[in-house]
N, C-alpha and C positions, 0 to 999 in steps of 0.2 A: 703150483707149476712155477720152475725157473724162467725169467726173462731176462735177455742178454741186453743188455744196456751200449754198451761201446768195447772197445779194444784200442790199444796201437801199440807201438814199440816205440820208446825212448834211450837216446845213451845212458841216461840215470834216472832214476828213482829213489828221492829221500823221505821219509817218513817219518813226521815228530811222533817222537814216543808219547806226548802228555794229550795231543788231542786226536795222534791218530790220522790228521791229515798230511796228504802225499804233494808233493812238490816234482811234476816230470818235467827233465832237462834233458833241450835238443828233441822234441818230438821229432821222429820220422816220416817222412812223406812221402820218400821213394827211396831205394836203392838202386842206384846205377851200377850198370855193368859197360867196360869197354865194348864198340863192336869188335864182334868175330868171336866173342869169348863164347866157349862151346859149354854147355852144360850138359849132366851137375858139374859144378865146378867147387872149390871151396874156396873163402873170402875170409877174412879176418875181422868180422864183425863183433860186436860185443854191443849187445841193448838186452833191455829190459822189457818184457809183454807183461802188458797194463791192462787187465780185463775187469769191465765194473759187471757185475749181475743182479740182479734183487728177484723178490719172492712176488707172484702177484697177491698172493694173500701174505701179511705181514706176519699175521699173527700163527702163520702156519710152516715147521721146517721143512727144508726140501735138501734134496741131496741129487746132484745131476754128475754129468759128465761133457767138457770143454773139449772141441779139436780144433789144432792148428795144423791147417795144411798149406804148404809150399808149394807153389807152382813155376815153370819156367815161363820167358814172355810169352812164349807161344801157347801156353795151358797147360803143359803136359804137367804131370805130377812128378815132383821129384820128393817129398817129405811128406810125411802125418805125423801127429804126435797128440795123445789127448793126455787130460788130465780132471783132477776130481776137483769139483763145488761142491761144498760143505756150507748149506747153509741154515744149520739146523739149529744155531744159537744166534742169539741176537745181541748187537754191541751200542753197549749205554755208555756216554762218555762218562766220566766223572771225574 
């Protein structure tokens, strides 16, 4: 079974090509809108969505689907998107 570890937004994600380690630059804790902003609204925000998932059984490959849900400050749904999660192969640094 696929398990979610954590997810976050950052302004930039740098991946080391050799080690595959990542550096997360300017992790976003919140996005503020000026008072009186009418939702839905457009905002020029460029971010990277970083999400870490793992297999409950490391010896068994798994596939799944993740979902990102965007709500306004009052909790009303603004947008939803889905993405594929493929944990069928393992990564062995070399």
